[in-house]
C-alpha positions as CSV (number, residue, x, y, z in Angstrom):
1,M,91.6,203.3,-195.3
2,R,88.8,203.4,-199.1
3,N,91.5,204.6,-200.9
4,R,93.0,201.5,-203.0
5,A,96.3,203.0,-203.1
6,A,96.8,202.8,-199.9
7,R,95.7,199.8,-199.7
8,D,97.5,198.2,-202.6
9,I,101.1,200.0,-200.8
10,G,100.0,198.2,-197.9
11,E,99.9,194.7,-199.0
12,E,103.4,195.4,-200.5
13,L,105.0,196.4,-197.9
14,K,103.9,193.7,-196.2
15,Q,107.1,191.5,-198.1
16,I,109.3,194.1,-196.6
17,L,108.1,193.4,-193.2
18,A,108.8,190.1,-193.8
19,R,112.0,190.7,-195.0
20,L,112.5,192.9,-192.3
21,R,111.9,190.1,-189.6
22,A,114.3,187.7,-190.7
23,L,116.7,190.5,-190.9
24,A,116.4,191.6,-187.4
25,K,116.3,187.9,-186.6
26,D,119.6,187.1,-188.3
27,E,121.1,190.5,-186.6
28,R,119.7,189.1,-182.9
29,A,121.1,185.8,-183.1
30,A,124.2,187.5,-184.4
31,R,124.7,189.8,-181.3
32,G,124.8,192.9,-183.5
33,P,124.4,196.0,-182.7
34,E,121.8,196.9,-185.0
35,A,118.9,194.3,-183.5
36,E,117.2,197.3,-181.4
37,A,117.2,200.0,-184.4
38,L,115.8,197.2,-186.6
39,E,112.8,196.5,-183.9
40,I,112.0,200.0,-183.5
41,A,111.6,199.5,-187.4
42,I,109.7,196.7,-187.6
43,V,107.0,198.3,-185.1
44,N,106.7,201.6,-187.3
45,L,105.9,199.6,-190.6
46,D,103.8,197.3,-188.9
47,S,101.9,200.1,-187.4
48,A,101.9,201.5,-191.0
49,I,101.1,199.1,-192.7
50,E,98.3,198.1,-190.5
51,I,96.8,201.5,-190.6
52,L,96.7,201.8,-194.4
53,T,95.0,198.5,-194.7
54,E,92.2,198.7,-192.6
């Protein structure tokens, strides 16, 4: 995006995405019921970050 604020937000969201990925990994390892929901959230957030930072 050309908007600097949007790009900055996208960069900040990358840290949250990394934390979500770690949480999803732990949830999968524990065979927790939330693993699939976390994976969906990760895909959606990753797409949003891509749009904001392109």
